[in-house]
N, C-alpha and C positions, 0 to 999 in steps of 0.2 A: 753221506753228513758234510756240509761245508763249514770254512770256517765262519763265524758270524760279521754281520756285514757289517763289525765294527767301525740341412739347403728356389752466262748469257750472253745468250748473244742477242744483240741491239736488234729491235724490228724498227729502228727509226723513231722521229720523233714523234709524238701523236700533236704538237702543239708548234703554231712560228709565226713569227712577224712576218708581215709581206710589204707590198709598196703601197695598197691598197687602203692599209692600215684596219684591214681587218682580218681576226684569228680564223682558222678551220680545226676544231676537235673533233677528234674522231671518239667515239664512245664505243662499248661494245656493239651495239645493235645501230646507231644516226651518225651521220655526219650533221656535227650543228656548228652554226658560223656565228662568231660570237666579235661584238664590236671592238674595237680596238681600244676603247678609253676600259672596256670589261676588264681585256685583258690584261691592261696595265694595272688593272687593280689587282686582279691576281696575284700578277709580280709582287706588288708593292705593299701585301696588308703580308702583316707579321702576324704570327702562331701564339706566341707568346707560351706557350707550354700548355696548350691547348688539349685535354685528355676524353677520349669518350670509349670508354671501356663498360662491361661488365661491372657490378660490383665486386668486390674482392672476396675470393674463397678465405673464407679466417680456418678452415680446419685445412687450408693446406700442409700435406703433412711430403718428407722426404723430397726426392727428385735433385738434391743439391748437385750432382754428379750432368746431368742433362740440361740445368743452368747454366750452369758454366759450362757445357759445348756451343748453346744455344750463342751466349754471349759472345765467347771465343770466334763462334764461327762468324755471325755479325759483324763482329768489331773486327774482324781481321783485313789486313790492307789485301786490295787484290789485284792482279797482274790483266784480267780480261775483263773486259766490257758488261756493262749491267750491273745490276744493281744489289747486293749481298741480298738473300736468298735461303731461307730455311723450311724445308716442307718436313713436318713430324705427321708421320706415319702409325696406325695401330688399329687394333679391333676394336671396333665400337666402345665407349664406356671405359676406355683405357686412361681417359684423363688425358686426352690430348688438349682439349679446351682450356683444362683445370692451369696445366704446363705454360701455354700460351696467354694465360692472364697473368699466372703468378712473374713470369716474365716481364711483361707490358709495367705492371705496376711495382717489380723491383727495380727496373731502371728506365720509369717515366723521366727521370730526373734527367736523363742526358740524350731526350727528344724534345724538339720545339714540338713537335703534333705526335699524339697518339691515339689510334683509330680503329677500332672492331668493328670489323665487317662478316654478315652472315652472305657467307659465300657460296647456300647448298643451291643457290637458283640465281640467273642471272638478271631479274630485277632486284634480286636481294642486294646483290655488289652496288648496282647503279643506286639504288635508293641510297645507301649506307655512304657512297661518295657525296652524293648531295647534300647530305647533312654536315659533311664540312664546309660546303659554301654557307650553307643557313649559318653555324654556326661564327663563320668569321666574317662573313659579308651577311648580315641580318636585317639592313636595310632593302641591299638590293638586293637579297633572295626572296622579300616579301613579294616582288611585282615579277620572278619568274617563274618558269613552269620546270617539272624533276629535270627535265634533258637540259635546259639554261645552267641549271642547277650543278649535273654530274660534270657539268663542261667545264664550268669554272674552276670545279676542283682538280679536275685534270690538270688542269692548267696550273695550279694554283702549288701542285704535287712533282710537276717540270720544271718550276722555276723556285724551287725552295729544296733543302737538301736538313737532316735532321729530323728524321719523321718518321712513321714506326706502322704499317699497316699489317693489322693481321685478317689473313680471310679465313675464316672459321667454317670449318667442315663442307671444302671443298668437293662436291659430286663429278664435277667435269673439269680437267686441269686446261682444257682449251677455253674457258673463259676467262683465265688468267693470262693467257698469250700477251693481248696486247699491253696487259699491265707491268708484268715480268721485264719484257725485253724495250720497255718506252720510260718507264720512270725511275730514272736512275739515282737519283739523289739522296735517296733515304734505306730503308730497308723493308725487305718483303718477308714477314711468318704465316705460314701456313701451316692448317691441321686438318685431314684428310685419312680416310681408311683405304684409301687407295695407293698401291706402292709401286704400283708402274706408271708409263707415260710420262713420267720427270723431265726425264732426261732431253727429249725433243724440246723442252721450253728452256734449256738450260741449266738446268737443277738435277747434276749427277755427281758432283764430288759424296766422296763418303760422308763429309761433312755437313753437307744440305741437307743431307737428306736422314734424318732424324729417326730410326725405328723404335717409339715408346713400349716399352715392356708392361707388365703389372708390375703391382708395388714389390718388393724384397718382402716375407714375410714381417720381418720386425718396425717396417714401416706402415703394413699391411693394419696391423692388431693396434701401432700406435692413433691411426684414420680412428678406426674404429673403437678405439675406449677413449677419441675426445667427446665422442656423442657419449656413451654410457655411461660413463663417469662423472656426467652432469650430474647423476641419479642415486649412482649405486658405483662404490670405491671397494668394492669387497676383495680379494684376491680368488674368490673363486668366478666372481665374475668374470676377472682379468683374465684366466685360464680361460675361461669358457669364451672372450672376446678374441683368443688369441685363436681357439680352435675353429670359430666360424669366419675368423679372416683368411685362415687356411683354407676350408671347403670353400668359399666364395673366390678361391683363387687371386686374392691380393687385388682383384678386380678395384678401380677404386669408386665407378657409379655404384657396384653393387653394395660397396660396404656403406657409400651414402646411403642408397636407400633403405638398405639392412637398420644403420644408425637412428634417422628417421621417425621409418617402422615401432622400434623401439622405443625413442623419445617419446612419440606422440603415443603408445599404448602401452608404455610400462612394463612392457617385458621381461619376462624374464631372458637371458641370451639360452638360456638353455631351450627351454620352450619352441624358441624362434627357429633354434637351429633344427627343433623334429615339425618344425612346422614348412619350411625353407623349400622343400620338396612341392609342396601344396602351391607354393608361391612363385613359382616360376613359371607355371602355365596359367596364373589368372589374374583377369588385369580388377585392382582395385574399384572398390564400387568408388563411382562420382569421381576416379579421376582420369585425365587421361591417358589411354591405353599406351601411348607411345612410351610413357612414363617408365614402365615397367622394364623387366629385364628384360622377356618373354619378347617384347612389343617390340624390344631397338631393337634385335634380331630378321623377326619377320620379315622387314622388307627386305632384306640383306639376303634371306635365305631365297624370297621369291625372284628375285635379283640372277644370282647364281643359276636357279633352276632355268630360266627362261637362255641365260647364256651357255648352258652345257649342262644339260639333264644327266652329263655321269656325273658330270661334278659332283651335283645334288646326293645322288647315291653315294660317291664314294664317303661324303662329309654324313652322311646320315651312320655311316658303317664302324667311321672312325668316332662315333660320339659313341661306341660301345669299349675303346679302346683307351691305355691311356694319357690321359689328359698331358702329363708331362712329357711325352714324346711315344713314335710310335716308325718304330725305324724303317728305312725309305722302300728295303724289299719288303719286308711285311707289306706296305700299302699299296706296292705294286700288282700286290695278291689281291685287292682289292678289285682291283678296274680289268676290263679285258686283254691289253697288253700293256705293255710298257710305255708306248706311244699316249694312250689313251690315260694310262696315269699319270702322265708329266702334260697332258693337253690339261686334264680335269686340276693338276695342282695348279696349274697355273691361271685358270681362272681363281679358283680360290684363294690365293695369296695375292691376287689383285683388289680382292674385296676383303683382304685381313681378317678374313675368316680361317686362316693357320699360319702359322708362321714355323720355323725353320730352327731346331738346334743343331747345330754338326747336320749331320744327316738325316737325322729323324725328325718327325712332322708333328707338329701341337696343334693341337685344338683345344682352346679356352674352357676350363669346365663348364662356365655356365652357358655357354653356346652348345654343349654336349648334353647337359641338363634341359635344356627349349628343346633340343631335337628330340631326346629323348621321351620327354613329356607327352611331346607331337607326335609321338609314334604308337608309343602304348595307348594316347587316346583315337587313333587312329583304323587300330587294326580290326580288325574282324577276330572274332571266337575261334579259338584251335591255331591260328596265324601268330608265328610272329612276328613282332613290333618289325619297322623300315630299318633294315642294317644290318639285325642284329646276327642271321643266321650269317651271313658275306663273313662277320667279324668272327665267328665263330671258325667257320670253315677256315680262315688264313690263319689264324693260332691253328687250329690243328693239323694243316699243311706243314707247317714248318715243324713243328715237335714228333709230328708221325709222320716223314714223306710217302713214306712205304703203305699206309691206310691206318688204321685204326687197330690192327691185329699187334701194330709194331710198338714194342716198348717207349717209353717216351724218351727223345733224344735229352739226355743230360744236362747237355752244353745250352742247348737251344732251351730246355726248360729253363734253365737258369736266366738265359740272355730274355728271357721274354715273360719273366715272373708277375711282372708288372702289368705286362698286357693282359694276364689269367686270371687279375688279382679283378682289375678294372671289368672284364667280364663277369668276374663273381658275385661285385658288389653291388652290379647293374643287372643282375641274375633277374629276369621277371616272374622267378622261382612257382611257375603254375606248368611246367611240361616236366621231361623228365628224357634226357639225351644220355645214352652210355658213354661213347666218349668224351661228353663236356663235363659230366660228373668224374668219371675217370681224371679229366686232365687236372679239374680242383681237387682231388686230393693228390695227385702225383706234386704237384706244388705245393699244397699247404706243407707235405711230406718237407719237401725242398727249404722253404723257407725255415720250416722250425729246426733242420739242422745246420742252417744259418746265424741261427739265435733269433730271427724275427716273428715270435711267435706269434707276439700280437698278431702282424700284418696278415697272421695263417686263418686266424678267426672267420672274416668272410667269405673265402674260400670254404672253410669247414660246416657252415652256415646255409653256402650255395648248396655243397653238396650234402647236405643233411635234406634240404629244399627237396633237391632231384630225388635222392633215396624214397622221399616219403612220396613224394606222386607220385614216383612207377612204382613202386613196390608195394607201399600201404607201412602204417607207425610199425606193425610186431615184424614185419619184415626183420631177418634177423642184422641183415647187411642197414636197417634202420636204427637199431639199436646201438651199433660202434659207432656208426654216423655222430648222434645223439650226444652220445657219452664222450666223442672224439671234441664236438664244440662247448658240453660242460669241464674236459681237462684243461682248454687254452685257456676258457676264463679262471678259472684256478689260478693256472700257471701264470695268466695277466692281472694278478691281485683281485679277484673277484669271485673270494670263495661261496658267498651266499646264494650269487646267482647260481652258481655249480651246484648246491645242494637241492635248488629250488628244479634245477635240469636233471639233477639224478636221483631223487626219493620216488619219485614217479615210473622212473624208469626203472628203476633194479625193480620194482612190483612188477613191472612189463617183462625184464627177464626170468626173472622167476617163475611168471605164469610160461613163456615161449621155451623156455631153458630149462635148470634147474637148479638148485644153490651152487652144484661143484661144476658150471659150465662156465668156462674161461671168461665167455663176456661179464657172465655175471658174478664173477671173483674180480674181475679189471672195475666195475661198474661198482663192487661196496668197497674197493679199495679206496678210489679215487674218492668214494664220500665219505670214508672214515679220513680220508687227508682233507677233505675239504671242513669237515667239523673240527679238527686238529687248529686249522686255519683262522675257524671264526674264534676260535679258544675254548672248543667244548670238546675237551680233552678225553671227560670218561667216556662220550657220545663215542669219540674217533676210536677207542681201546676194546669198544663193544666191538665193532665192525670188522674191526682188525682180527678181535676174537671169533670173530664167524670165521670170515673170509678164509682165516688160517686155518680154521675145523676143515670147513666145508672144503678146501683144497686137501688136506691130508687125505680122506675119508676118499674124496673123488678122484685123488692125484699122486696119493702117496705121501710119506713124511719127510722122501729125502728130495722129493720134486723140485725143481727151481724155484715153480710161485708159489709153493707152500714155506721153502727159505725164505725167500722174497717176502711173503706177507708176515711170517714171523719176524724179519728182520724191521717191518715198517712199526710190528707193533712196540718190537723193543726201542724204538724212537718215541714211542708215541709217552712209552714207561720214562723213558732220560729227563724229557721236555718237562715233565712232572717232577723231577728230585728222585723217582724211586731205579736208583741207577741198581740198586744191588738189584734189582729185578731185571733191569736192562742187559746187563751185561751177562746176568745167565743165559738170559734167552739168545744174545751176542752168541757166544761162546759154546753153545750147544746149536746154532745154527751154523757157526763154522765147522764145529767138529762132525755133523753130519755133511757138509759140503765136501768136506777132503775124505771123507770115507766112500762116497760118490765117484771117488776118481773124476771130476768134473777138470782136474789138472789136464788130463788128456790133450796133446799139441792137438787132435782130430776134432779138438770143440771148443772152439777160440771163443763163441759166446758164451759159453758155457764158462768160461775157463775167465771171461770179463767179469761176471755179474757172482763168483767167486771171489776176485777182489776187490769187488764194489761193496760185498758182507765183511769182507777184512777190515775195510776203510770204516767203514761203519763201526765197528769194535775199537779200532782203532782210537775214532773219534769219545768213543764210551769212556774209555779210560784216562783220555785227558780232561774228560767230564770230572772224574773225581779224583785229580792230584797224580796219577799217576803213569806219569811224563814220559818216564826212563820206557815202560813197555811201551807205549804208544808212539813212541816215536821211533822205536825199534821197529812197530807193526808197519808205520807209515812208511818206512823204507824199504820196508820186506815188500811189498804193495807198492809202492812207486817203482822198483825194479822191475812188478811184472806188469806193471802197466807199460815200461819203457819198452821190455822187448815184445808185448804182446800187441800192442796198437799204435807205437811211436812217442817220442817224446812232444809233439804239442795236440796227442790227442786232448781234446776236452776231458777224459776222465782222468789221463795222468797228468794234466795242469789242476785237477781238483784235489789229486791228494796230494799236490808239490805244496798247494795253497794250504791244504790244511795241515801237512807239517811245519810251515812257518807258523802256523796259528799255535801249535802248539808249542813250537820257541819260545813262543810270546809270551803262552801263560807262566813258563817254567819260566821267566826270565831271563830264558835266553835270547835279546831283543837286537844283537847285532847279524845272526847268521836268520833271526825272523825279517828282518830287513832285506839282507841279499835277497834272500825265496820271495817275499812280496815286489821286488825291483824285478827280479827274474822273469816272474809269474807276468806280471802285468806286462812286457815286456812284450814274452811269449804272445801273449794273448789278445795284444792289442795288430800285433802283425800278424797272426793268423784268422781273427776273426773281426778285429775292424776296433774303432776308437771306441766304440756306441755301441758295443754287443752288451748284452747284461753282464757277461762273466768278467767282461775288461773294466765293466763298471765296479762289479764286485771286488777287481783286485785292486782299482784305485781307491775305493772306498777303504779296504783292511792296510794298503800303505796311506792312508791318510790316518787313519787313527793312529797308528804305530808312530808317525810321526809327531804327532801332536804327545802323544806317552812319553817319547825321547827329548822333548823339551826340542824341538826344530818344529815352532809355530808358524812360521812363513811359510816352508812348504807343506805343512800339514792344512795352514790355512787355505793356500792356493788350489791345493789338490780337491778339498771338501766342496769348496766353490764351482771348481770345474764339475766334480761330479755329480751334485747338486743339478745344474745345470743341463748337463747332459742326462741325468735320468728324468727331469723335468720334461725334456723335449721329445726324448722317446718314450718312456712311461707316463707320462701323464702326471700332475702336482698331488694327485693322491695315491696313488700307486705307495705299498708299503714301502720297497725301496726308497720310492722317494723321500715320502715321511721319514724313512733312517736317515736319510741324507739333510735334511733339513735337522733333524735332532744333533747330527756329527759339524754340521756349520753355525749351529749355537755355541754346541762345544767349543768352538774352534775361536767363535768371540769371544769365549770365558777366555779362554788357554791365553788370547790376543790383549787382552788386560780390559775388554770392551760390554762389561757385564750387560749394561741395559738393554744394548743389544740382545746380547745374548738369552736374558730373561724374555723379549720379547719374542725370538724363535722357539722358547722354550713351550710359549705358552700359545703360541700359534699351532705345532706338533701335535700339543694337547688338543686343540681346537680339532683340527684334520684329522684325526684318528680317532676322538668320541663320534665325528661326523660318519666316517667311513667305517669302523669295524664296530663305532658302537660304546659304550661307557664302560662296559667290562670285558671286552677283550684282551686278552695277557699283555699286547705289543700297548696299548692304550694305557691299562694300571701303570706298563711301563713306564710310561712318557709321562704319566703322573708323579712316578715314584721319580725321577728325573727333575721334574719340575720344584718338588717338594726340597730336593738335595740344593738346588738352585735358591731357593727360598731361608734355607738353611746358611749356607754360605756368605749367604751377603746376611745376617744375622738375624732375620726377619722369623726366629722359631714360632712365634703365633699362629704365622700363615703356614708352615712347614708340618709340626705336630699333625695337626687334624688331616690334614692329605696325607699325610702318611697312614696316621689311623685309618684312612677309608681305604686306601689301597693295599693295608696287610688284611683289613678286612674280608674284602673279595679276594681277592690270593689266596685266602686259607677257603674260603668257599667254595674256590671255584679249582682251585690248583693243589688244596691241602696244605695243611699248617706247617706241613716240611718240605715244600718243592724249593728250588732251588729260589725261585722271584720271593716266596715269602721272606723266606730268611735272610736276603739282601733286605727287603724293608721291615725285618727284625729287629735288624742289626742299623738300618738305617734313622728308623725310629728313636731307638735306644743313644742314638747319637743326638739327636734333634731336643730327646727330651735332657740332655746334659747338658745340655747349652743354655736350654730355657731353666733349668736350675732345678730340674726336678730328679735328682741326681739318685735317691732309690730307685725310683718307678726304671731309671736306665740301668741300674743295676740288675736289678731284677731281668731285664729283658733282655743284656747281653750275656747274662747267665744263661740264661737260657738259648738264646743261640751258639754260643761257645758248647753248650751239650750237644745239641743238636747238631752241630757240623762235627763234632769230633766223633761221634756219632757218625754220620752217613758219609763223611769224605775222609778219615783218620786226624788224628791226632797234626800230622804234618803238611796237612795240605796247607798252601798260601791262605782260604778263604779263614782255615780256620784258627791259622798262626795271626791274622789279621782283626779276627774276633778277642783273641787270648790280648792284643793290643788295646783294642777298644774296652775291654776291661779294667786295664791298667790305666786308662782314662779316666774312667770313672775313681777309681781311688784315688788317682791324683786332683780331681774335682772335689771330693768328698776331705780331702786334706790329708791323708795318710799318702805323704810325699816319700815314705819308704820302701811302701806298698808297691807304689807306679814303678818308682828306680827299677825295682827286681823284675817286676813285671817285665816290663820293656828290655832288660837287658839279659832277660829267658827267651824272650819272643827273638830279640836280636840274632840271640847265638842260634838259637836253632833255625831260625831263616838264611843266614846265612852258609850254613851247613846245607839245607835242604836245597836252596833254590838259587843262595849266591846273595853278596853283598848288592849289586846293582839293581835286583828284582827291583822293580819300583814300590812291594809294599814294604822292603827292607829300607830303602831309602826313608819312606814315611818314617816308619818305626826310629831308625835312626837322629832324625829330625826331633822326635817326639823326643825322646830318651835324652837329646843333647840339652833340649828346653827344657826338662824336668832339673838334670842336674845342676843348669845356671841358678834354677829356680831354688835349690836346696843352698848351692854353696854362697848364692846372693839374694836374702829373703824378701832384703828389704822391697817395699815397692816399686817401680820404673819412677 
């Protein structure tokens, strides 16, 4: 039981004047002799701010750092000869042209002439330069041929300053040699996919070579959102846009194509994400295939293969590995030898098909997608797609250097987990390879141990597919593999999917094994947990009871599996308020476990299980207000965990966190806060800032800060936790929705009721969508919203919502469940505020009787209901009876939980107000 959730050298001049008054202009392919008058015309003609550019990109997003770097490099004072030149290079589609265009548009006022040149071919450069002559000297240009126009433009550039030439998409750097070394009065800006060969042209400094990477996640999502938000501004689509931007790898061209596709078809982002794989290798009908992502790189891939076939082979193997980076030593294993690997990487880097991140080799995700789609389309039946086996073997050799019989090296498994996940995510799933599926399983277990359960899902799914292909769907291994997939769905907040998977799987297991087989018991136990997570507690109880009975019959009443199932059954009873039944089962389980001698030091795993059972019993004591017993037992269990597993073990920290929650529940807020801070620090150090357990600790501390009035700290913690959970778990994960509700509470505590109400309503909307309208969490969310209406004085909205919530909770969980008691108590308060005092009296009297019987007369919740009854007396005009009730309740609260307990503080305030009303009955 855990506590509630309360990433130049000059090449000479081109033109000169000579004694014959003729000028010689050397263009890239010809030598042109221009009359002296024409040359003087070029020298004397002003530009006056002429701009020849592509249309501006109104969706330009981010890149401020790169724009600043461009401006600083081009405008910096230079000591060496030659014109300032910057070469922007990077992968095709990364936004090089867009960046250059944005720079030219942003700083056009700093130049007398700005001219865009398509530099993909010699003819394109000369034709673009001829355009300068047509623009600046249209009368003369009408009588000249293109070579003369190009020569005139070069003469103009030679004799003027403050111009900018943008050479877009340079395929051959040598084409620019006579220009970069001779035109020195202005600025040259180059875009290209080529990273090499620029030093020979005098472009060698770090600033002059600007490597353009993909957009960071936030900017990528912002760019895509600029399209989608034109017709769909829902939060759901905004989240889907973020996921799509991540899947597209932040590549601007891909983002623009996706945005244009979505705008044209008005498809949902979710449906487009599902189709994305198909779009990678399909040219849209009626459009130039060169505009599709696949075709953009096809030309480059053909060039790579022509230059170095081994480089093409290496690239195809990299297509199946981690796009975020493949270790250099692993890449070497994909080539015949180190020299061949270096040569191949050199070719790929020259074409910007790969990048480097420290010693890792990176390949863009969409490049990988194009390669994989092509390999799958070209393979013959029974064959592995190109590069797939090479990638698998490279990873296997690293993890198991002694061969497949060797146990996976734990350090290498951790280092290469990203590579294995990439293999699993791209597994064709039509074959079975024992070393590979073992690799999937080992890595999945490692990731779960690290708290990265969601990242383990594709590994388990690939493992399941390989097992089924190799052994058949009814093989015992297949049952275990499918159960693992279902379990991960449950752990990541998709219980309905778990039920869908496990319901038929249970029938399979009963057919293959029997009811008492461990596999069947595990399946039934996870199915029960899924039903409970879906709010179907009665179905969960039935499944737990069947599993416990089957385990008792097959394994014995004291077997660890039987005891664990009984403990799970007790937890289900506890969740619906049947605490007496739950505590009875817990105590019986602990008694049986102790009698078996499982505390024997030679059986540490069984001792751990016994400690977990006691931890659950301590939680049950807390739930009924038996705080002293709960704290004592938690301390005993904590000592056992520390002795057996150490102070940083997850079980130890969970128990410590539960101890803190019990102190909080008992009103001991100072030790609770110390414990929460200690657990948060330890979990962050041991597990990382974004581990789910760390986020739970941050959430607990945030709630306590809000409770104790440290609003600023609580607000910041709530905001951080919501952001992290959204990023790690997704916006619709149950834990994220808890954080969304807590953020609403933080706004409320900070005096921002409108923002709070909007978030409470959003949380309810998302829970209805994700969990359904009658899930216990959805009903709690509706109750919280009703309370927000009540606090704003909107009883007309609060009462019917409370009534709906209470009716569903009584039907689903029972009239005496904890949730039903809370809702009945709150409905009474809303009725009192609306003037329906007699109904309020009837409701609160019922709650008081139920809580007294179920929780005991001194439980804080019971005493809170007693204070609520006093408020009803006060509302009916019986001030004397109200004061008596407040005083008696406060006295008991002070004795039981202390005067500083939150309930005590509230009742003290009510008593003080009542006393003032009695002493000064005149209206304010």
